[in-house]
C-alpha positions, -999 to +999 in steps of 0.1 A: +727-231-870+690-230-878+686-263-860+703-249-829+682-218-830+650-239-833+660-261-804+667-230-782+632-216-791+615-249-782+635-251-749+625-215-740+589-223-748+591-254-726+606-235-697+579-208-701+552-234-700+566-251-669+571-218-650+538-205-661+522-237-647+540-232-614+528-196-612+492-207-618+496-234-591+508-207-567+480-184-577+454-211-566+468-210-531+469-172-530+443-147-520+418-141-548+425-104-550+463-110-551+459-137-578+440-115-601+465-087-599+494-111-606+476-126-636+471-092-650+507-083-645+520-115-660+496-111-690+508-076-695+544-085-695+538-114-718+519-093-743+545-066-742+573-091-750+554-108-778+546-074-795+580-058-792+606-087-794+614-117-815+600-151-804+634-161-789+639-131-767+602-129-759+604-165-746+635-156-726+621-125-710+587-141-703+603-171-687+623-148-665+591-129-656+574-162-647+604-173-626+604-140-607+566-142-601+571-178-589+597-167-563+575-137-553+544-158-549+563-183-528+566-156-502+528-150-504+519-185-491+497-183-460+511-193-427+493-220-407+467-207-383+478-226-353+452-208-332+469-175-337+452-147-316+438-116-334+422-085-319+396-068-341+380-034-331+346-023-343+331-058-345+295-047-337+287-047-375+302-042-409+338-054-418+347-061-382+317-083-375+321-103-407+359-106-402+354-119-366+331-147-379+354-154-409+386-157-388+369-178-362+358-203-388+395-204-400+406-214-365+420-181-352+415-171-316+395-140-320+390-110-297+361-091-311+360-056-297+325-041-296+312-007-285+279-022-272+286-055-255+248-061-251+239-051-287+226-075-314+261-077-331+278-088-299+250-113-291+252-128-326+290-133-323+285-151-290+257-173-304+272-183-337+309-184-332+331-210-314+344-207-278+377-194-293+360-161-299+358-136-270+337-105-271+354-075-255+337-043-244+361-019-263+352+017-271+385+028-288+379+064-274+379+051-238+414+046-224+401+025-195+383+001-217+415-003-238+434-011-206+408-036-195+408-053-230+445-055-228+444-073-195+418-098-208+439-105-239+471-111-218+452-134-195+441-156-224+471-156-247+497-157-218+531-164-233+519-168-269+516-131-275+491-115-298+496-123-335+476-094-351+457-062-343+431-051-368+421-014-363+387-014-380+365+008-357+354+039-376+326+064-380+315+084-410+294+113-397+270+132-420+286+138-454+283+174-465+304+203-475+334+208-453+323+243-444+290+229-430+305+201-409+306+211-372+339+210-355+325+184-331+322+160-361+357+167-372+369+159-337+347+128-334+361+114-367+396+120-356+389+105-321+376+072-335+392+068-368+427+080-359+434+086-322+415+055-313+436+034-337+468+050-324+460+043-287+449+007-294+482+002-314+504+017-287+487-004-260+490-038-278+524-033-294+542-051-266+522-083-274+529-079-311+566-076-305+565-108-286+550-127-315+566-106-343+531-103-357+509-080-378+494-046-375+465-041-400+448-007-402+415-004-421+416+030-437+395+039-468+398+049-504+388+084-491+422+085-472+440+088-505+413+101-529+399+136-522+361+130-522+336+158-518+313+156-487+339+136-468+363+163-454+361+150-418+361+113-426+387+115-454+411+136-433+410+111-404+416+082-427+445+100-444+460+106-410+457+068-403+475+061-436+504+083-427+506+068-392+507+033-407+535+043-432+557+056-403+550+027-381+557+003-409+593+016-411+598+017-373+583-016-365+601-035-392+631-035-369+610-055-345+598-080-371+563-066-371+547-061-405+522-033-411+495-032-438+468-007-447+434-018-462+418+009-484+384-005-494+363+010-522+325+014-520+310-013-497+277-013-480+280-014-443+263+001-412+288+029-411+262+051-428+241+049-396+204+052-389+177+077-397+178+088-360+215+095-363+210+115-395+183+136-378+207+144-350+236+153-373+213+175-394+202+193-362+238+198-351+247+213-385+217+237-385+223+247-349+259+256-354+257+276-387+260+314-387+232+333-404+253+342-435+264+307-441+228+294-437+217+321-461+243+311-488+237+273-486+200+273-478+182+249-454+168+229-483+203+221-496+215+210-462+185+187-457+192+171-491+226+159-480+212+126-466+206+116-503+243+106-501+233+076-480+207+064-505+234+066-532+259+046-510+232+020-505+225+019-542+260+016-555+278+000-525+289-037-528+271-060-504+296-088-508+324-081-482+344-112-493+372-091-511+378-072-479+379-103-458+403-121-481+426-091-482+427-088-444+433-125-441+462-122-465+476-093-445+474-113-413+486-147-427+509-142-457+547-147-452+553-113-468+520-093-468+515-063-490+518-028-477+485-017-493+453-035-502+426-020-522+395-043-523+366-032-543+361-026-580+380+005-592+396+014-559+431+006-569+428+023-603+413+055-587+441+057-561+467+054-588+449+079-610+450+105-581+486+097-574+500+102-609+476+124-628+479+163-628+455+179-603+436+198-630+428+165-648+416+148-616+394+178-606+379+178-641+369+142-640+358+144-604+333+172-612+322+154-644+314+120-629+306+128-593+274+110-585+272+123-550+266+159-560+229+161-567+221+197-558+237+231-555+238+256-526+211+283-528+235+311-536+251+292-565+217+286-580+211+324-583+218+335-619+235+368-608+257+352-582+289+354-603+284+390-612+280+399-575+311+380-567+331+400-592 
């Protein structure tokens, strides 16, 4: 009996070793971000089994885990490029610009939508990329430009259809208290970040249906995590997340897969220029009522641009995690619904989703690096007594 038991243990260990090796081989072919998450999950399951069960049952369960992971990762293999056509909005700079270059190098036929077709970003794409890449004049808030871009894409892809649309175009505005943000900024964020993505999606869906392709919407961690100073931006990105969730269910009947990218803190040109900040500050000051200006103070409002220096200080300059995740969403046999590139992004989203509100609010105030000053009225020692 002991001999039989020993043989079973050795057999289970051998099966575990083989399946574990197969999982690792699959991981090498997977996206780096995907691979790390799967390694963590397999390691967690293995540790749990070894701590709580006997060697025999630990081996059985861990072998089963490896087998299921192997089957799962088999569906994560990337499809061949075969010059698949991809439309990317917001390619002037940032994620869209880097993604256009990256996919072009991989062999995709890239349509890079830019707001300024004579700008430095567009000229660099024309100069450095292959002839497969086409630069399109595409302001996502301009319906006529969307129609013109559609015609140009149809002319080039003809019967092949369009494999993927990446809605990446976005604006941030001046981060400040939600009460201070002018309504024009709220409307501009919604116009670009949400309505623009919706209109581009609706326009190009006939081509995606033909190819049974992919819709990839670049949202933000701020679309799921309430972040101070980002009421306009975060609301527009949250709307994009909900739109994506609904479209994912509806478009699955047509064979189209929908993914959402929610990056953490990366350094891109979305923060804008000094000239843009000056204009945004002027708009805020021009639209404030006297009592609001009195409570907040002009010095507090002018200090809000410190947010940009903090973003530049803490933001990641390496965009590779975002590019790999978008590539996976475009190319995997069964892409994920959500991707969270960037250190801590996934953890923070889970924390917001599952922790009580009072706990999240406490830690948000405790560790918020973006709150560096207080409104004038709150700095007054007798303010609370007056309020009561």
